[in-house]
C-alpha positions as CSV (number, residue, x, y, z in Angstrom):
1,M,100.3,109.0,89.7
2,F,103.5,110.9,88.9
3,T,107.1,109.8,89.3
4,T,108.9,112.8,90.8
5,E,112.5,113.9,91.7
6,I,112.8,116.1,94.7
7,Q,116.1,118.0,95.3
8,F,117.4,119.6,98.5
9,N,120.6,121.7,98.5
10,L,123.0,121.2,101.4
11,S,124.7,124.3,102.8
12,A,128.4,124.2,103.6
13,K,127.6,123.9,107.3
14,A,125.0,121.1,106.9
15,D,125.7,117.8,108.6
16,T,124.8,115.1,106.0
17,D,123.6,112.5,108.6
18,Q,121.3,115.1,110.3
19,A,120.0,116.2,106.9
20,T,119.3,112.7,105.8
21,S,117.5,111.9,109.0
22,L,115.2,115.0,108.7
23,L,114.6,114.2,105.0
24,S,113.6,110.6,106.0
25,E,111.2,112.1,108.6
26,L,109.7,114.5,106.0
27,L,109.1,111.6,103.6
28,G,107.2,109.7,106.3
29,L,105.2,112.7,107.1
30,W,104.3,113.4,103.5
31,R,103.1,109.8,103.3
32,Q,101.0,110.2,106.4
33,S,99.4,113.3,104.9
34,G,98.6,111.5,101.7
35,Q,100.9,113.7,99.6
36,I,103.2,110.9,98.4
37,Y,102.6,107.2,98.1
38,D,104.1,104.4,100.1
39,G,107.0,102.5,98.7
40,F,110.7,102.6,98.4
41,W,112.0,106.1,98.2
42,P,115.5,106.0,96.7
43,M,117.7,108.7,98.2
44,T,121.2,109.7,96.9
45,R,123.7,112.4,97.3
46,R,125.3,114.3,94.4
47,G,127.8,116.8,95.5
48,R,126.0,119.3,97.8
49,K,122.6,118.0,96.8
50,L,120.3,115.3,98.2
51,L,118.0,113.7,95.7
52,V,115.0,111.5,96.4
53,H,112.4,109.9,94.0
54,V,108.8,109.5,95.0
55,S,105.4,108.8,93.5
56,L,102.8,111.6,93.8
57,P,99.0,111.2,93.5
58,E,98.8,114.4,91.4
59,E,101.3,116.9,90.0
60,C,100.2,119.4,92.7
61,S,100.4,116.9,95.6
62,L,103.2,118.6,97.4
63,N,101.5,122.0,97.5
64,S,101.5,123.5,100.9
65,R,97.7,123.6,101.1
66,F,97.7,119.8,101.5
67,A,100.3,119.8,104.3
68,N,99.3,119.1,107.9
69,K,101.0,120.7,110.9
70,Y,103.6,118.0,111.2
71,V,104.7,118.5,107.6
72,R,104.8,122.3,108.0
73,S,106.9,121.8,111.2
74,A,109.4,119.7,109.4
75,H,109.6,122.2,106.6
76,K,110.5,124.9,109.1
77,R,113.4,122.9,110.4
78,L,115.0,122.5,107.0
79,R,116.9,125.7,106.9
80,G,117.9,125.3,110.6
81,I,120.1,122.3,109.7
82,G,121.3,123.7,106.3
83,L,118.8,122.2,103.9
84,S,117.1,124.3,101.2
85,E,113.4,124.2,100.4
86,P,112.8,121.3,98.0
87,T,112.9,121.7,94.2
88,I,110.3,119.5,92.7
89,R,110.7,118.0,89.2
90,I,107.9,115.9,87.7
91,L,109.5,113.2,85.6
92,G,106.2,112.0,84.1
93,P,103.1,109.9,84.8
94,E,103.4,106.3,86.1
95,L,102.5,104.3,83.0
96,E,100.9,101.4,84.9
97,A,98.9,103.5,87.4
98,T,95.4,104.8,87.0
99,P,95.2,108.6,87.0
100,A,93.6,110.2,90.1
101,C,89.9,111.0,90.1
102,S,89.0,114.3,88.5
103,C,85.3,114.3,89.3
104,R,84.1,117.7,90.5
105,R,81.6,116.1,92.9
106,R,81.7,112.5,94.1
107,Q,78.5,110.7,95.0
108,S,80.2,108.0,97.0
109,Y,83.5,106.3,97.9
110,I,84.7,102.7,97.9
111,L,87.6,101.4,100.0
112,F,89.4,98.9,97.8
113,T,92.9,97.6,97.1
114,T,94.8,94.5,96.1
115,Y,98.3,93.2,96.7
116,A,99.5,94.7,93.4
117,H,97.4,97.9,93.5
118,L,99.3,101.2,92.8
119,G,97.9,104.4,94.3
120,S,95.2,105.3,96.8
121,S,93.0,102.6,98.2
122,L,90.1,105.1,98.3
123,H,88.2,105.2,95.1
124,C,85.5,107.4,93.6
125,G,82.2,105.6,93.5
126,D,81.4,107.3,90.2
127,C,84.5,106.8,88.1
128,F,86.4,104.3,90.3
129,S,89.6,106.2,89.9
130,P,91.8,106.6,93.0
131,V,91.1,109.6,95.3
132,P,94.2,111.2,96.9
133,L,93.6,111.0,100.6
134,Y,94.2,114.7,101.1
135,R,91.1,115.3,99.0
136,I,89.0,114.2,102.1
137,P,89.2,115.3,105.7
138,P,91.9,113.5,107.8
139,T,90.7,110.2,109.2
140,D,93.2,109.8,112.1
141,G,93.9,113.0,113.9
142,E,95.6,115.2,111.3
143,S,96.8,112.3,109.2
144,Y,95.5,109.1,107.4
145,D,97.5,106.6,109.4
146,D,94.5,104.3,109.9
147,V,93.9,104.1,106.2
148,L,97.6,103.5,105.4
149,C,98.0,100.8,108.1
150,W,94.8,99.0,107.0
151,E,96.0,99.2,103.4
152,T,99.4,97.6,104.3
153,D,97.7,94.8,106.2
154,Y,95.2,94.2,103.4
155,K,97.9,93.9,100.8
156,S,99.7,91.4,103.1
157,C,96.6,89.3,103.5
158,D,95.9,89.4,99.8
159,S,99.4,88.3,99.1
160,L,99.0,85.3,101.3
161,Q,95.8,84.2,99.5
162,M,97.4,84.9,96.1
163,N,100.6,82.8,96.9
164,C,98.4,79.9,97.9
165,S,100.9,78.6,100.5
166,T,101.7,79.8,104.0
167,G,98.7,81.6,105.6
168,E,96.4,81.2,102.6
169,K,93.3,80.4,104.7
170,F,94.0,83.2,107.1
171,G,94.6,85.8,104.4
172,T,91.5,84.8,102.5
173,R,89.3,84.9,105.6
174,E,90.5,88.3,106.6
175,I,89.7,89.9,103.2
176,S,86.4,88.0,102.6
177,R,84.5,88.1,105.9
178,F,82.6,91.2,106.9
179,D,83.4,90.5,110.6
180,S,87.1,89.7,110.3
181,S,89.6,91.9,112.2
182,L,90.8,93.5,109.0
183,S,87.2,94.2,107.7
184,K,86.1,95.7,111.0
185,R,89.0,98.2,110.8
186,G,88.3,99.0,107.2
187,R,84.6,99.5,107.8
188,K,85.3,101.8,110.7
189,I,87.5,103.9,108.3
190,C,84.6,103.9,105.9
191,A,82.3,105.1,108.6
192,R,84.7,108.0,109.4
193,I,84.9,109.0,105.8
194,E,81.1,108.9,105.4
195,S,80.7,111.0,108.5
196,S,83.2,113.7,107.4
197,T,82.2,113.8,103.7
198,K,78.5,113.2,104.1
199,K,78.8,110.7,101.2
200,P,78.3,106.9,101.4
201,A,81.5,105.0,101.8
202,Y,81.5,101.3,100.9
203,Y,83.8,98.5,101.9
204,Y,84.8,95.7,99.5
205,L,84.6,92.0,100.4
206,Y,86.7,89.7,98.3
207,R,85.0,86.6,97.0
208,G,87.3,84.0,95.5
209,S,85.4,80.8,95.1
210,G,81.8,79.6,94.8
211,K,80.1,76.4,93.8
212,S,78.2,77.7,90.8
213,L,77.2,80.9,89.0
214,A,73.6,80.2,89.8
215,R,74.3,79.9,93.5
216,E,76.4,83.0,93.5
217,R,73.6,85.1,92.0
218,V,71.2,84.3,94.9
219,R,73.7,85.1,97.6
220,T,72.5,87.6,100.1
221,C,74.3,90.3,102.1
222,P,76.4,88.4,104.6
223,Q,75.6,90.9,107.4
224,C,71.9,91.7,107.0
225,G,70.7,88.9,104.8
226,G,69.1,91.2,102.4
227,K,69.2,91.1,98.6
228,W,72.2,92.8,97.1
229,L,72.7,91.5,93.6
230,L,73.0,94.5,91.2
231,K,71.0,94.5,87.9
232,K,74.1,95.8,86.3
233,G,77.6,95.4,87.6
234,M,79.7,98.3,88.8
235,H,83.1,99.2,87.2
236,K,83.4,95.7,85.7
237,L,84.2,94.5,89.2
238,F,81.4,94.7,91.7
239,D,78.2,92.5,91.3
240,F,76.8,93.1,94.8
241,K,76.0,96.2,96.8
242,C,74.2,96.6,100.1
243,D,73.3,100.2,100.8
244,K,72.2,99.3,104.3
245,C,75.5,97.7,105.4
246,R,77.8,99.7,103.0
247,L,79.3,96.6,101.5
248,V,80.2,95.7,97.9
249,S,81.5,92.4,96.5
250,N,81.9,90.3,93.4
251,I,80.6,87.0,92.0
252,A,83.2,84.4,92.9
253,W,86.1,84.6,90.6
254,N,86.2,80.9,89.9
255,V,82.7,80.9,88.4
256,R,82.4,84.4,87.1
């Protein structure tokens, strides 16, 4: 992930309010196409320049080859209202973020995030580094809206269980049950990814508490009832994997 400054020059005829509105639209479209990450995008004006700071999955993320038709359409409207093409300046890598996956071929994918996670919620099954969404075919029309909405809701539910106060039981249930509303949406996304990439796509089920390590180790897949304990854990996080149901999980954190 790279912290980046994007600069737009304003012509003498440009209306600042109109330019700011189009820039806000473009930022949203970049997010929907997976080219920038969600978050607060500070925008400021310096003379005849508009500056905005964003986080990119990769240094090349704003390359036109990753843009969808909506991004391209917004770009075409820039000059019409007196905005220049953007000048992109990479400030450097985000120090607390994991670099994007660089595997030439991925054998599988895992949909996983947390309330504090930075970057893409889609991970490479081999290296577990985040995969920029534009590296797979769109999952919702020409965008990744379904993934982004699921990710936002997951982080909200995870925050509820982490805060251990209002809505804790609801949040925990949504992220830990295979048949919760949140999990159903996430698993449909995984099915779409698997269909388009022809690679298995697994969904993570959170496991917070259990009665003992021994009882955790004999847990079966919550959907099919089959054995799913791995002989060796994956990525220091997953202890269970069901290839039939495309689910992964962990031994309960309180006994692990």
